[in-house]
C-alpha positions as CSV (number, residue, x, y, z in Angstrom):
1,M,14.1,-5.3,30.4
2,S,17.5,-6.4,29.3
3,K,20.8,-4.9,30.4
4,A,21.3,-3.7,27.0
5,F,18.1,-1.6,27.2
6,M,19.0,-0.3,30.6
7,L,22.4,1.3,29.7
8,K,21.9,4.9,29.0
9,P,23.5,6.1,25.8
10,D,25.9,9.0,25.4
11,L,23.7,12.0,24.6
12,S,26.5,14.6,24.6
13,Y,26.1,15.0,20.8
14,L,22.8,16.6,21.6
15,N,24.2,18.8,24.5
16,L,22.3,16.4,26.7
17,Y,23.6,14.3,29.6
18,S,22.2,11.1,31.0
19,D,21.4,12.4,34.5
20,G,17.8,13.3,33.6
21,A,17.3,10.6,31.0
22,L,14.8,7.8,31.4
23,Y,16.0,5.5,28.8
24,Q,14.1,2.7,26.9
25,L,11.3,2.4,29.4
26,N,8.8,-0.4,28.7
27,V,5.1,0.2,28.0
28,A,4.0,-0.3,31.7
29,Q,6.7,2.1,32.9
30,L,5.8,4.8,30.3
31,V,2.1,4.6,31.2
32,E,2.9,4.9,34.9
33,E,5.1,7.9,34.2
34,A,2.4,9.5,32.2
35,L,-0.1,9.1,34.9
36,K,2.3,10.4,37.6
37,N,3.0,13.4,35.4
38,G,-0.7,14.1,35.0
39,E,-0.4,13.7,31.2
40,G,-3.5,11.6,30.8
41,S,-5.9,8.9,32.2
42,L,-6.6,5.3,31.7
43,T,-9.7,4.3,29.7
44,D,-11.9,1.3,30.8
45,T,-10.2,-0.8,28.2
46,G,-6.7,0.1,29.6
47,A,-5.6,2.5,26.9
48,L,-3.8,5.8,27.9
49,A,-5.9,8.8,26.8
50,V,-4.2,12.2,26.6
51,D,-4.9,15.7,25.3
52,T,-2.2,17.0,22.9
53,G,-3.0,20.6,24.0
54,K,-3.3,23.6,21.5
55,F,-2.3,21.6,18.4
56,T,-4.7,18.6,17.6
57,G,-3.3,18.3,14.1
58,R,-0.2,19.0,12.2
59,S,0.8,22.7,11.5
60,P,2.2,22.5,7.9
61,K,3.1,26.2,7.7
62,D,5.5,25.8,10.7
63,R,7.4,22.9,9.2
64,F,11.0,23.9,7.9
65,I,14.0,22.3,6.2
66,V,17.5,23.7,7.0
67,C,18.8,25.1,3.7
68,D,22.5,24.3,3.4
69,Q,24.9,22.7,0.9
70,L,23.2,19.4,1.0
71,T,19.6,20.7,0.4
72,Q,20.1,23.9,-1.5
73,D,19.7,22.4,-4.9
74,S,17.9,19.0,-4.1
75,V,14.9,20.1,-2.0
76,W,11.7,21.2,-3.8
77,W,11.4,24.6,-2.2
78,G,8.1,26.6,-2.1
79,D,4.8,26.5,-0.3
80,I,5.5,23.1,1.3
81,N,9.3,23.1,2.2
82,F,10.2,26.3,3.9
83,K,13.9,27.3,4.2
84,F,15.5,27.6,7.6
85,D,18.8,29.1,8.4
86,P,21.5,26.7,9.6
87,E,22.8,29.2,12.2
88,K,19.3,29.8,13.5
89,F,18.8,26.1,13.7
90,D,22.0,25.5,15.8
91,A,21.0,28.4,18.1
92,L,17.4,27.1,18.6
93,F,18.6,23.5,19.1
94,K,20.7,24.7,22.1
95,K,17.8,26.5,23.5
96,V,15.6,23.3,23.3
97,T,18.1,20.9,24.8
98,A,18.9,23.4,27.6
99,H,15.1,23.6,28.3
100,L,14.9,19.7,28.4
101,S,17.9,19.4,30.6
102,K,16.0,21.2,33.5
103,N,13.8,18.2,34.2
104,K,13.7,14.5,33.4
105,Y,13.1,13.5,29.8
106,Y,12.5,10.2,27.9
107,V,14.9,8.5,25.4
108,R,13.9,5.8,23.0
109,D,15.9,4.0,20.4
110,S,14.1,2.5,17.5
111,F,14.2,2.1,13.8
112,A,12.3,2.5,10.5
113,C,12.0,0.3,7.5
114,A,11.1,-3.4,8.1
115,D,13.3,-4.6,5.2
116,E,16.7,-4.9,6.5
117,T,18.3,-3.5,3.3
118,Y,16.7,0.0,4.0
119,K,16.8,-0.2,7.9
120,T,17.3,3.4,9.5
121,S,18.0,3.8,13.2
122,I,16.2,6.5,15.1
123,R,16.6,8.0,18.7
124,V,13.5,9.9,20.0
125,V,14.1,12.3,22.9
126,T,10.8,13.6,24.3
127,E,9.7,15.9,27.1
128,T,6.7,13.8,27.9
129,A,6.1,10.0,28.5
130,Y,3.1,9.8,26.2
131,Q,5.3,11.0,23.2
132,N,7.8,8.3,24.1
133,L,4.9,5.8,24.2
134,F,3.8,7.0,20.8
135,S,7.3,6.4,19.4
136,N,7.3,2.9,20.9
137,N,4.1,2.0,19.2
138,L,4.8,3.8,15.9
139,F,8.4,2.9,15.1
140,L,10.0,-0.6,14.9
141,R,11.0,-1.9,18.3
142,P,14.6,-3.3,18.3
143,E,15.5,-6.6,19.8
144,D,18.1,-7.1,22.6
145,G,21.5,-5.8,21.4
146,A,20.1,-4.2,18.3
147,I,20.6,-0.7,19.5
148,E,23.3,1.5,18.1
149,E,25.3,3.8,20.3
150,R,24.9,6.6,17.7
151,P,21.7,6.4,15.6
152,E,21.4,7.8,12.1
153,W,18.6,10.2,12.9
154,T,17.5,11.8,16.2
155,I,14.3,13.5,17.0
156,V,14.1,16.0,19.9
157,A,10.5,17.1,20.9
158,S,9.6,19.5,23.6
159,P,6.0,20.7,23.6
160,S,6.5,23.3,26.4
161,F,9.2,25.1,24.6
162,L,7.9,28.1,22.8
163,A,10.0,29.9,20.2
164,D,10.4,33.6,19.9
165,P,9.7,34.1,16.2
166,E,11.7,37.3,16.0
167,V,14.8,35.9,17.5
168,D,14.6,32.3,16.5
169,G,13.4,32.6,12.8
170,T,10.2,30.6,13.2
171,R,6.7,31.7,12.0
172,Q,5.2,31.5,15.5
173,S,6.0,29.8,18.7
174,N,5.7,26.2,17.5
175,F,7.9,24.5,14.9
176,S,9.1,21.4,13.3
177,I,12.4,21.6,11.6
178,L,14.4,19.0,9.6
179,N,18.1,19.2,9.4
180,F,19.3,16.7,6.8
181,S,23.1,17.6,7.4
182,R,23.0,17.0,11.2
183,K,20.3,14.3,10.8
184,I,18.1,15.8,13.5
185,I,14.4,16.7,13.7
186,L,13.6,19.5,16.1
187,I,10.0,19.9,17.4
188,G,8.8,22.5,19.8
189,G,5.6,24.1,21.0
190,S,3.3,21.3,19.9
191,G,2.3,18.2,21.7
192,Y,0.7,16.6,18.6
193,T,2.6,13.4,18.0
194,G,1.8,13.3,14.2
195,E,4.7,15.8,14.0
196,I,7.2,13.1,15.1
197,K,5.6,10.5,12.7
198,K,5.6,12.7,9.7
199,G,9.2,14.1,10.4
200,I,10.6,10.7,9.9
201,F,8.4,10.1,6.9
202,S,9.8,13.2,5.3
203,V,13.3,12.1,6.0
204,L,12.7,8.8,4.2
205,N,11.0,10.6,1.3
206,F,14.4,12.3,0.9
207,I,16.7,9.5,1.4
208,L,15.1,6.6,-0.3
209,P,14.4,7.7,-3.8
210,E,17.8,9.5,-4.1
211,Q,20.1,6.9,-2.5
212,K,18.2,3.6,-2.9
213,H,16.1,4.1,-6.1
214,T,13.2,3.1,-3.8
215,L,9.7,4.7,-4.0
216,S,8.6,6.0,-0.7
217,M,4.8,6.1,-0.5
218,H,2.0,7.7,1.6
219,C,-0.1,4.5,1.6
220,S,-1.4,1.6,3.5
221,A,-0.8,-2.1,2.2
222,N,-2.0,-5.6,2.9
223,V,-1.4,-9.0,1.3
224,G,-3.8,-11.9,0.6
225,K,-3.4,-15.7,1.4
226,K,-1.9,-16.1,-2.2
227,G,0.8,-13.5,-1.6
228,D,-1.0,-10.8,-3.8
229,T,-0.1,-7.4,-2.3
230,A,-2.4,-4.4,-2.5
231,I,-1.5,-0.7,-2.0
232,F,-3.8,2.1,-0.9
233,F,-2.8,5.6,-1.6
234,G,-4.7,8.5,0.0
235,L,-4.5,11.4,2.4
236,S,-5.7,11.3,5.9
237,G,-9.5,10.7,6.1
238,T,-9.9,9.0,2.8
239,G,-9.8,5.5,4.3
240,K,-6.2,4.1,4.1
241,T,-6.2,2.7,7.7
242,T,-9.8,1.5,7.5
243,L,-9.7,-0.3,4.2
244,S,-6.4,-1.9,4.7
245,A,-7.5,-3.4,8.0
246,D,-9.2,-6.4,6.3
247,P,-9.7,-9.6,8.4
248,E,-9.2,-11.7,5.2
249,R,-5.8,-10.2,4.5
250,A,-2.6,-9.7,6.5
251,L,-1.9,-6.0,7.3
252,I,1.6,-4.9,6.1
253,G,1.1,-1.3,7.4
254,D,-1.5,1.5,7.5
255,D,0.3,4.6,6.4
256,E,3.9,4.7,5.1
257,H,5.8,2.2,2.9
258,G,8.6,1.7,0.6
259,W,8.5,-0.1,-2.8
260,G,12.1,-1.5,-3.3
261,K,13.7,-3.7,-5.8
262,E,11.7,-6.8,-5.0
263,S,9.5,-5.9,-2.0
264,V,6.9,-3.6,-0.4
265,F,7.9,-2.8,3.2
266,N,6.4,-1.0,6.2
267,F,8.4,2.0,7.4
268,E,6.7,1.7,10.8
269,G,5.9,-0.7,13.6
270,G,2.5,0.5,14.4
271,C,-0.7,2.3,13.3
272,Y,-2.0,5.8,13.9
273,A,-5.7,5.4,13.2
274,K,-8.6,8.1,13.1
275,C,-11.2,7.4,15.8
276,V,-14.0,9.6,14.9
277,D,-17.3,7.6,15.1
278,L,-15.4,4.4,15.6
279,T,-17.5,1.3,16.5
280,V,-16.8,-2.4,16.9
281,E,-19.1,-3.2,14.1
282,R,-17.6,-0.9,11.6
283,E,-14.0,-1.3,12.3
284,P,-13.4,-4.2,14.7
285,Q,-9.8,-4.5,14.3
286,I,-9.1,-0.9,15.1
287,F,-11.6,-0.9,18.0
288,N,-10.1,-4.0,19.6
289,A,-6.6,-2.7,19.4
290,I,-7.6,0.2,21.9
291,K,-6.2,-1.7,24.9
292,F,-3.4,-1.3,27.4
293,G,-0.4,0.2,25.7
294,A,-2.4,2.0,23.1
295,L,-2.4,5.8,23.0
296,L,-5.5,7.7,22.5
297,E,-5.3,11.4,21.6
298,N,-8.0,14.1,22.1
299,T,-10.9,11.8,22.8
300,N,-13.7,12.4,25.3
301,Y,-15.4,10.2,27.8
302,F,-19.1,9.6,28.3
303,E,-20.0,11.8,31.3
304,G,-19.2,10.1,34.6
305,S,-17.3,7.2,33.0
306,R,-14.0,6.1,31.6
307,T,-15.7,4.8,28.4
308,V,-14.6,6.8,25.3
309,D,-17.3,8.5,23.3
310,F,-15.9,8.2,19.9
311,S,-18.7,10.3,18.4
312,N,-17.7,13.3,20.7
313,I,-15.5,15.7,18.7
314,D,-15.6,18.7,21.0
315,K,-11.8,18.9,20.9
316,T,-11.2,17.9,17.3
317,E,-12.5,15.6,14.6
318,N,-8.9,14.4,14.3
319,T,-9.1,12.0,17.3
320,R,-6.5,9.3,17.0
321,V,-5.2,6.1,18.4
322,A,-1.6,4.8,18.2
323,Y,-0.9,1.1,18.8
324,P,1.8,-1.4,17.7
325,I,1.0,-3.2,14.6
326,N,0.8,-6.6,16.4
327,Y,-2.3,-5.4,18.2
328,I,-4.0,-6.2,14.9
329,D,-4.6,-10.0,14.8
330,N,-3.7,-10.6,11.2
331,A,-0.8,-8.3,11.0
332,R,2.3,-9.4,8.9
333,V,5.4,-9.5,10.9
334,P,8.0,-8.6,9.8
335,S,6.0,-6.1,7.6
336,I,7.4,-7.1,4.2
337,A,5.6,-8.6,1.1
338,A,6.0,-9.0,-2.6
339,E,5.6,-6.2,-5.2
340,P,1.9,-5.2,-5.6
341,K,-0.7,-6.5,-7.9
342,N,-3.2,-3.9,-7.3
343,I,-3.0,-0.2,-6.4
344,F,-5.9,1.9,-5.2
345,F,-6.0,5.7,-5.2
346,L,-8.5,6.8,-2.5
347,T,-10.1,10.2,-2.8
348,A,-12.8,11.8,-0.6
349,D,-14.5,13.7,-3.4
350,A,-16.5,16.6,-1.7
351,F,-18.0,17.4,-5.2
352,G,-19.8,14.1,-5.5
353,V,-18.5,13.8,-9.1
354,L,-16.1,11.0,-9.3
355,P,-17.4,7.4,-9.4
356,P,-17.0,5.1,-6.4
357,I,-14.8,2.8,-8.5
358,A,-13.1,3.1,-11.8
359,K,-10.1,1.4,-13.5
360,L,-7.3,3.4,-14.7
361,N,-4.9,2.9,-17.6
362,N,-1.3,3.8,-17.2
363,G,-1.6,7.4,-18.3
364,Q,-4.6,7.9,-16.0
365,A,-2.7,6.4,-13.1
366,M,0.2,8.7,-13.6
367,F,-2.1,11.7,-13.9
368,H,-4.2,10.9,-10.8
369,F,-1.1,10.1,-8.9
370,I,0.7,13.3,-9.5
371,S,-2.7,15.2,-9.1
372,G,-3.5,13.5,-5.7
373,Y,-7.0,14.9,-5.6
374,T,-9.2,14.7,-2.4
375,A,-11.0,16.9,0.1
376,K,-9.0,17.6,3.3
377,I,-11.0,16.2,6.1
378,A,-11.9,18.3,9.1
379,G,-9.3,18.1,12.0
380,T,-6.3,16.7,10.2
381,E,-4.7,20.0,10.0
382,A,-5.0,23.1,12.0
383,D,-7.8,25.5,10.8
384,V,-9.6,22.8,8.7
385,F,-13.2,22.6,9.8
386,E,-15.0,21.1,6.9
387,P,-13.9,19.3,3.7
388,Q,-11.7,21.5,1.3
389,L,-10.9,20.9,-2.3
390,T,-7.2,20.0,-2.5
391,F,-4.6,18.5,-4.8
392,S,-1.8,16.9,-2.9
393,A,0.9,15.5,-5.3
394,C,1.5,11.9,-4.9
395,F,-1.2,11.7,-2.2
396,G,1.4,13.3,0.2
397,K,2.7,16.7,-1.0
398,A,3.1,18.0,2.5
399,F,5.8,15.3,3.1
400,L,7.8,15.5,-0.1
401,P,11.2,17.1,0.1
402,L,11.8,16.3,-3.6
403,H,9.9,17.4,-6.7
404,P,6.8,15.3,-7.2
405,T,7.9,14.2,-10.6
406,R,10.8,12.2,-9.0
407,Y,8.2,10.0,-7.2
408,A,6.0,9.9,-10.2
409,E,8.7,8.7,-12.4
410,L,9.6,5.9,-10.0
411,L,5.9,4.8,-9.7
412,G,5.7,4.8,-13.5
413,E,8.7,2.5,-13.8
414,K,7.5,0.1,-11.3
415,M,3.9,0.0,-12.5
416,K,4.9,-1.0,-16.0
417,K,7.6,-3.5,-14.9
418,N,5.0,-5.3,-12.8
419,N,1.9,-4.9,-14.9
420,V,-0.1,-3.5,-11.9
421,H,-3.8,-2.9,-12.0
422,V,-4.7,0.7,-10.8
423,W,-8.1,1.7,-9.5
424,L,-9.6,5.0,-8.3
425,I,-11.9,4.7,-5.4
426,N,-14.1,7.6,-4.2
427,T,-14.8,7.3,-0.5
428,G,-16.4,10.7,-0.6
429,W,-19.9,12.0,-1.5
430,S,-22.6,10.5,-3.8
431,G,-25.9,12.0,-4.9
432,G,-24.7,15.5,-4.5
433,A,-21.8,17.6,-3.2
434,Y,-20.9,17.9,0.5
435,G,-23.9,19.3,2.2
436,E,-26.4,17.9,-0.2
437,G,-25.3,14.4,-1.1
438,S,-24.3,11.5,1.4
439,R,-20.9,9.9,2.2
440,M,-20.3,6.7,0.4
441,K,-21.2,3.7,2.5
442,L,-18.0,1.9,4.0
443,S,-19.7,-1.5,3.3
444,Y,-20.0,-0.6,-0.4
445,T,-16.4,0.6,-0.7
446,R,-15.3,-2.6,1.0
447,A,-17.3,-4.7,-1.4
448,M,-15.8,-2.9,-4.4
449,I,-12.2,-3.4,-3.1
450,S,-13.0,-7.1,-2.4
451,A,-14.3,-7.6,-6.0
452,T,-11.1,-6.2,-7.5
453,L,-8.8,-8.3,-5.3
454,N,-11.0,-11.5,-6.0
455,G,-11.0,-10.9,-9.7
456,D,-14.8,-10.4,-9.8
457,L,-14.4,-7.4,-12.1
458,D,-12.3,-9.1,-14.6
459,H,-15.1,-10.1,-16.9
460,V,-17.7,-7.5,-16.3
461,E,-18.7,-4.8,-18.8
462,F,-17.3,-1.2,-18.3
463,S,-18.7,2.2,-19.6
464,T,-16.4,5.2,-20.2
465,D,-17.2,8.4,-18.4
466,S,-17.5,11.3,-20.9
467,V,-15.7,13.9,-18.7
468,F,-12.7,12.1,-17.1
469,G,-12.5,9.2,-19.5
470,L,-12.7,6.7,-16.5
471,S,-13.7,3.0,-17.0
472,I,-16.7,2.4,-14.7
473,P,-17.9,-1.2,-14.1
474,L,-21.6,-1.6,-14.9
475,T,-22.0,-4.2,-12.1
476,C,-20.1,-5.2,-9.0
477,P,-21.2,-7.8,-6.4
478,N,-22.8,-6.6,-3.3
479,V,-23.0,-3.0,-4.6
480,P,-26.2,-1.4,-6.1
481,S,-25.6,-1.0,-9.8
482,E,-27.3,2.5,-9.7
483,I,-24.6,4.1,-7.6
484,L,-21.7,3.1,-9.8
485,N,-22.3,5.9,-12.3
486,P,-22.2,9.0,-10.2
487,R,-24.5,11.0,-12.6
488,N,-27.2,8.7,-12.0
489,T,-27.3,9.4,-8.2
490,W,-27.9,13.1,-8.7
491,A,-31.7,14.2,-8.9
492,D,-30.6,17.1,-11.0
493,K,-28.4,15.7,-13.9
494,Q,-27.6,19.3,-15.3
495,K,-26.4,20.3,-11.8
496,Y,-24.2,17.2,-11.8
497,D,-22.7,18.2,-15.3
498,L,-22.0,21.8,-14.0
499,K,-20.2,20.4,-10.9
500,A,-18.3,17.8,-13.0
501,N,-17.2,20.7,-15.3
502,E,-16.0,22.7,-12.2
503,L,-13.9,19.8,-11.0
504,S,-12.5,19.1,-14.4
505,L,-11.4,22.7,-14.6
506,A,-9.8,22.4,-11.3
507,F,-7.8,19.4,-12.2
508,V,-6.5,20.9,-15.5
509,N,-5.5,24.1,-13.7
510,N,-3.6,22.1,-11.0
511,F,-1.8,20.1,-13.7
512,K,-0.3,23.1,-15.4
513,Q,2.5,23.1,-12.9
514,F,3.5,19.5,-14.1
515,E,2.9,20.0,-17.9
516,A,6.6,20.5,-18.6
517,F,7.4,17.0,-17.2
518,A,4.4,15.2,-18.5
519,N,4.5,12.4,-21.2
520,E,1.9,12.0,-23.9
521,E,0.0,9.3,-21.9
522,M,-0.6,11.7,-19.0
523,I,-1.6,14.6,-21.1
524,A,-4.2,12.5,-22.9
525,S,-5.7,11.7,-19.5
526,L,-6.7,15.2,-18.7
527,P,-10.4,15.5,-18.2
528,K,-12.6,17.3,-20.7
529,I,-13.9,20.7,-20.0
530,T,-17.3,21.5,-21.6
531,E,-19.6,24.5,-21.7
532,K,-22.8,23.4,-20.0
533,T,-25.5,25.7,-18.6
534,V,-28.7,24.9,-16.7
């Protein structure tokens, strides 16, 4: 460890002082601290396994933004961005830092945005060693001498601090609060590290479109040997991490990116992958990344061993692993590539209605982007136990401080400028809705994506879906043709028609909130609603 890393920063701006600070510990030191503190145990592959406590997913209803002169007229207030009083924030912040000061705590300096043009420095102050290890793995790691004395943004996270809602202004004892004026993210009452990750993502979703005319995206991305970049949009559980981890393509990143003037770049320096039912055969790159330095969350062991049972979801379906991006053999470092040639919208359709692959025109692309349809997968949020129909604008509504049309406009501009091919991919159910049909095979989804990237679908015939107007290929290499049209996979075709009509109506009703901002192309892309009975 260099001398630059060993020098403790001035933390007085946080009402903290360096006596209790353990600063910029390396991976081995953090793992040792976590074991000494009783935070977790080592698996037989050397990864640190921890439990995050009561919360094994994000708590969206307890995420707030301080409402002040900077945010009052710019933030998209409503059921996603909840207002928090500036004075209440200041008082709560003092309580949290006083709480941290009672014991040792961990400080890490890092940054976000792999493209130097957009680089944002971050300081993370955590109560536990495992949270600091997570920050080391997920954010970009500075080289010697690259640390700033006063970073642009600071995260303070204390799982054991519980708020008093009546006094502190929170909804309950846990909270995650963004203060754009003070450039501080304050997290308490939850040990789930996803709150740290998504806090910074929300920050960049506010800064980049407004200040840099850059599209911030909830997506994964990879690049082929010929420099062809592909982007994968989708919510947790739809396959962003899995499908972007392609041994034939270099991984740019698995979750959060910016689309700048001439590049696509990763916000992060690592991956936060779901682990449920993980096997080396299905996802070898992720499986092999679970080694010393990786952080496993809320997994279980096979009885009497230190071998992780990835099929065991007794604690949560949202089991996770966080690891540096260089743990993936073919990761692209630095994580920057050219503007995309192909964009994939991933959805886990619990209705079993949407086709496994469809090509979208510009209007349809904008419509499906601002709709952001999927089924929330069990475990990714508190109190979600089975797939739930949801529309998440821009495939990341929970993290959008600005109105969704701001991001949609930017995407539209960039798609047209670069003549990008856009595809809708259903990784959800086929042959029936959830509980009747079956989940689309990962091998088929991979084959469909490979076919688009290789140009194998450039010259095949397409049919047009009568309800959604989607262009569906009649054939695709290594995929049974009979599954390409979803209606064909249902034993009861009339039942499919009714379910398709039900989903169409849901799309139309959801879109009403955006109609005032929609152009003719988007409106023409609305699905048709028919009157069909059994």
